[in-house]
Each structure stands twice: as C-alpha cells, then as structure tokens.
C-alpha positions in Angstrom: -12.3 10.4 -1.3 -9.0 8.7 -0.7 -7.6 6.3 -3.3 -7.7 2.6 -2.3 -5.9 -0.4 -3.6 -7.0 -4.1 -3.6 -8.0 -5.7 -0.3 -8.0 -2.4 1.4 -10.8 -1.4 3.8 -13.2 1.1 2.3 -14.0 4.0 4.6 -16.2 7.0 4.0 -14.0 9.5 5.7 -11.4 10.0 8.4 -14.0 9.2 11.0 -16.4 7.3 8.8 -17.7 3.8 9.3 -15.3 0.9 8.7 -15.5 -2.8 8.7 -13.1 -4.7 10.9 -11.5 -7.6 9.1 -11.4 -11.1 10.5 -8.8 -13.7 10.1 -9.5 -16.6 7.8 -11.0 -19.6 9.7 -8.0 -21.8 9.1 -5.9 -19.3 11.1 -8.5 -18.2 13.6 -11.4 -15.8 13.5 -10.7 -13.6 16.5 -8.1 -11.0 17.3 -5.1 -12.6 19.1 -5.7 -15.9 17.4 -2.6 -18.0 16.7 -1.1 -18.5 13.3 -0.8 -22.2 12.4 -0.8 -23.0 16.1 1.9 -20.5 16.8 2.0 -16.8 17.7 1.7 -14.5 14.7 4.9 -12.4 14.5 5.3 -9.5 12.1 8.3 -7.5 10.9 7.6 -4.0 9.9 10.5 -2.7 7.8 10.5 1.1 7.5 12.1 3.6 5.2 11.6 7.3 5.1 11.1 8.5 1.5 7.6 6.8 1.2 6.2 8.3 4.4 3.3 10.6 4.2 4.3 14.3 4.2 7.8 13.7 2.9 8.6 14.9 -0.5 12.1 16.4 -0.6 15.6 15.1 0.2 15.9 18.1 2.6 13.8 16.0 5.0 15.5 12.6 4.7 19.2 13.4 5.3 20.5 12.8 8.8 21.3 16.0 10.7 22.6 15.6 14.2 23.4 19.2 15.2 21.0 22.0 15.3 23.4 24.1 13.2 23.2 21.5 10.4 21.4 22.7 7.3 17.8 21.4 7.2 18.0 20.1 10.8 14.3 21.1 11.4 13.2 19.3 8.2 14.8 16.1 9.4 13.2 16.4 12.8 9.8 16.8 11.1 10.4 13.7 9.0 11.4 11.7 12.1 8.0 12.7 13.7 6.1 11.7 10.6 7.9 8.4 10.4 7.3 7.6 14.1 3.6 8.4 13.9 3.1 6.1 10.9 5.1 3.3 12.6 2.8 3.7 15.6 -0.3 3.5 13.4 1.1 0.3 11.7 1.8 -1.3 15.1 -1.7 -0.5 16.3 -3.3 -1.8 13.2 -1.3 -5.1 13.3 -2.3 -5.7 16.9 -5.9 -5.0 16.1 -5.7 -7.5 13.3 -4.6 -10.3 15.6 -0.9 -10.1 15.5 0.8 -11.3 18.7 4.2 -9.8 18.3 5.3 -6.8 16.2 8.9 -5.9 15.6 9.7 -2.6 13.7 13.0 -2.0 12.0 14.4 1.5 11.4 15.7 1.0 7.9 16.5 4.5 6.7 20.1 5.6 6.5 21.9 4.6 9.8 18.8 3.5 11.6 18.5 6.4 14.0 15.3 8.0 12.9 12.5 7.0 15.3 11.6 9.5 18.1 12.1 6.8 20.7 10.1 8.3 23.5 7.0 8.5 21.2 7.0 4.9 20.1 3.9 2.7 20.5 4.2 0.5 23.6 2.9 -2.6 21.8 5.8 -2.9 19.5 9.5 -3.6 19.8 12.1 -1.7 17.8 15.4 -2.5 16.1 17.6 0.6 15.6 21.2 1.5 15.0 24.0 -0.2 13.0 26.5 -3.0 13.0 24.2 -6.1 13.1 24.3 -8.6 10.2 21.2 -8.2 8.1 19.9 -5.5 6.0 16.4 -6.4 7.3 17.0 -8.6 10.4 14.6 -11.4 9.5 14.5 -15.0 10.4 12.1 -17.9 9.9 10.1 -17.1 13.1 8.3 -14.3 11.3 4.8 -14.9 9.8 4.8 -11.8 7.5 6.7 -8.7 6.4 5.2 -5.2 6.0 7.0 -2.4 4.2 6.2 1.0 5.6 7.3 4.2 3.8 9.1 2.4 1.0 9.7 4.2 -2.3 9.7 3.4 -6.0 12.8 2.0 -7.7 15.3 4.2 -9.6 14.0 5.8 -12.8 10.3 5.5 -11.9 8.4 8.4 -13.5 6.9 10.7 -10.8 8.2 8.4 -8.1 8.7 10.6 -5.0 12.4 10.5 -4.1 12.7 7.3 -6.3 16.0 5.5 -6.1 17.6 2.1 -5.4 20.0 2.1 -2.5 21.4 5.5 -3.5 20.7 8.3 -5.9 23.8 7.2 -7.9 22.2 3.8 -8.7 20.5 3.6 -12.1 19.3 0.0 -12.4 19.1 -3.3 -10.5 17.8 -6.7 -11.6 17.9 -10.3 -10.4 17.5 -13.1 -12.9 16.2 -10.5 -15.4 13.6 -9.1 -13.0 14.1 -5.4 -12.6 13.5 -4.3 -9.0 14.3 -1.7 -6.4 14.3 -1.9 -2.6 10.7 -3.3 -2.6 11.7 -6.3 -4.6 15.0 -6.7 -2.7 13.1 -6.8 0.6 10.6 -9.3 -0.8 13.3 -11.6 -2.1 15.1 -11.5 1.2 11.9 -12.3 3.0 11.2 -15.1 0.6 14.5 -16.8 1.6 12.8 -17.4 5.0 9.4 -18.3 3.4 8.0 -15.0 4.7 5.4 -13.2 2.5 5.0 -9.5 2.1 1.5 -8.6 3.1 1.5 -4.8 3.2 3.1 -1.7 1.7 2.7 2.0 2.2 4.3 4.3 -0.3 3.3 6.8 -3.0 1.1 5.7 -6.0 4.2 4.6 -7.9 5.6 2.5 -5.1 2.2 0.8 -4.5 1.8 0.0 -8.2 5.4 -1.4 -8.3 4.7 -3.7 -5.3 1.5 -5.0 -6.8 3.1 -5.7 -10.2 5.9 -7.7 -8.6 4.2 -9.4 -5.6 0.5 -9.6 -6.8 -2.6 -7.6 -6.4 -3.6 -9.4 -3.2 -1.1 -7.3 -1.2 -2.6 -4.5 0.9 -1.2 -1.3 -0.6 -1.8 2.1 1.0 -0.9 5.2 -1.0 -0.1 8.2 1.1 0.7 10.6 -1.7 0.8 11.0 -5.5 4.1 12.0 -7.1 4.1 15.0 -9.4 7.9 15.0 -9.8 10.9 13.5 -8.1 10.6 16.1 -5.3 7.0 17.2 -5.8 3.8 15.5 -4.6 0.1 15.8 -3.9 -0.1 14.8 -0.2 -2.7 13.4 2.1 -2.9 15.0 5.5 -0.7 13.1 8.1 -3.7 12.2 10.3 -5.4 10.7 7.2 -2.3 8.7 6.3 -2.1 7.2 9.8 -5.7 6.2 9.8 -5.3 4.5 6.4 -2.2 2.7 7.5 -3.8 1.5 10.7 -6.9 0.1 8.8 -4.7 -1.3 6.1 -2.4 -3.1 8.5 -5.4 -4.6 10.3 -6.6 -5.9 6.9 -3.2 -7.2 6.0 -3.1 -9.5 9.0 -6.0 -11.5 7.4 -3.7 -12.4 4.5 -1.3 -14.4 6.6 -1.7 -18.1 5.8 -3.9 -17.6 2.7 -3.0 -19.7 -0.3 -2.5 -16.6 -2.5 -0.2 -15.0 0.0 3.1 -16.6 -1.2 6.7 -15.6 -0.5 8.5 -14.0 -3.4 11.1 -16.3 -4.7 13.4 -16.6 -7.7 15.4 -19.7 -8.8 19.0 -20.1 -7.9 21.6 -19.2 -9.0 20.9 -15.5 -8.8 22.2 -13.4 -11.7 22.5 -9.8 -10.5 22.9 -6.8 -12.7 23.6 -3.4 -11.1 24.2 -0.1 -13.0 25.5 3.1 -11.4 26.0 6.6 -12.5 29.7 7.2 -12.7 31.3 10.3 -11.3 31.9 12.9 -13.9 35.6 13.2 -14.8 35.5 16.0 -17.3 33.3 18.8 -18.8 31.0 17.4 -21.4 32.1 17.6 -24.9 30.0 19.1 -27.7 29.6 15.6 -29.2 28.3 14.2 -25.9 25.8 17.0 -25.6 24.6 16.4 -29.2 24.3 12.7 -28.4 22.3 13.4 -25.2 24.8 11.7 -23.0 24.4 13.6 -19.7 25.7 10.8 -17.4 28.1 7.9 -17.7 26.9 4.5 -16.5 29.0 1.7 -15.0 27.7 -1.9 -15.1 28.4 -4.8 -12.7 27.2 -8.4 -13.2 27.7 -11.4 -11.0 26.1 -14.7 -10.2 25.7 -16.1 -6.7 23.9 -18.9 -4.8 23.3 -16.6 -1.9 20.2 -14.4 -1.7 21.2 -10.9 -2.5 21.3 -8.8 0.7 21.2 -11.8 3.0 24.5 -10.9 4.5 24.8 -7.2 3.8 25.4 -5.1 6.9 23.1 -2.1 7.7 25.1 0.9 6.6 26.9 2.9 9.2 
C-alpha cells in the first residue's frame, strides 16, 4: 500500500477506486469552474532530483552528446520527468484548473522531452529570462514537482540547496532549501503552494514549513543520499495525477495561505570551501573534513525575485 500524506486521495491500488475531489463551493463545485470569478491558473515548477525513479547524480547532470558519460542515464531521467509533468498537467485540468504552465527548473531548463509533452499545458524552458521561477500575480497557485530536500537532510535523496557545495541557507532565522525559497518567492505575489512531489524527506520538509494542509505525494523513500526505495514510475504518475486533482480544491480555502516572512529579509548562506591543502593531523583529530564559508546580508527584496535562471 502506498504511503499517503494529508489531504491526499486514498486509493486501493493502481487501478483501484478513487474519489474525485470537488472544488469548494465558494470557488465552484464543477471542473472548469472559475477561481474568484477569474480563470484558475497554475504554475508547476519542476526539478529533477525529486522525480520518481531518480536516485543518483549520474541521472541528473546534463549530457548533450551521446559520447558523454552517463548520457543514457540523463535521457532516462528526462523521460521520467516529462511523464510526471504530464501526469501533473492532467490532474490539474481534471481538478478544474483552466490554465497550466509548467516551468523546467532543473539546471539550464532543457530537460523536457518536448514532443512527448501533454497538449493541455504550456511550457517555459531555456535560460536568460529574469526570474528563477517566472511567476506573477496572475497565478492562483504553485505546485512543486520533483523538488528535493534541503542540504544536510538525513536520507534525503540527492539533498542539496542550489548546489552540492551549499551547506546551509536561512531567511530571518528560518532554515530552508529550495522548497522554502520557492514558497517565499510565490508568497511575494500572494500565491500559495498547494502541492509537492518529492521523497519522504522533501514532503515532510514542505509540510513542516508550509502546513499539513498541502497535498504531498512521496514517490520514494531515501535510504542514503544516492540510495532509495522507489515506487514504480507508473504508480508515481497515478499518485501525482490524483494528488494534483485534489490540490486544486485547496485554492481559495482559508487555510491555504501564501508563505511570507517579514521585511527586511536577513539571509544567511554557508558554503563548503574548496580545499586548499591536504588535511593536517590536527584537523583529522578534530573531525574537520570540510571548511565552511559564511555570508550574511539584509535586503528588502524577496530573495530570488531577480535571480536569473542559470545558463
């Protein structure tokens, strides 16, 4: 039996009975109903490390040429990501969403298998545009697909924050990774996060930070940083489709609030420094295996509002 999180649809099996959710009456009770008198518009932000079937960095690094090491592993990861994105689009549409935009947020944004994408969504890919997640106030909700746990999370599959060299990140004393960063950015536009798919650790992180009302779909259980107990890809897609349908019923509910912190924002970021020498005997005795550099700054701008998608 699959593991379910709060507000998720209970199903008895991959083809078992399910109960289709309905939108709250204040929004509309039928699929395709409007949100507060306007079309419901959803942004699905994707990453790759939290996708079902992905458990090693061999799968997540961009490889363009067939001769590149692990080229076939990246192609497999692209197909897994694309299939879960399609399931999310289908679920959102079945839940009453009028417009679904999907952002390719991993690495340089060139991971989707474009010819296989679901026809009911639109897709933002590539680099050079302004925002990390290209949100604006026209969106009704944000879904996080394939996100991962923050740096240092025990048994978080491919856990990190921005890069594997980042050790810690906080805003106003709230430790967070990319899940929290995305939620804070969305909160700037008064957009709530309504859905996440990840491993167990990523789902638990999202619920701690954003509240247990969020629909959280776990597609794997981490056993180590590059080891996991996986659900079959077809099962992952079905859970994501059902979960996304349920998540659409959260839009407009009183408990579904944007994630906000008070200005000014005090940011602390710690990074593993590059090793400059062979460890001394004293460092080994002290258990110092890596050096840490620390940066602190205060800003009135929401972190990541103006960061460019990396090229």
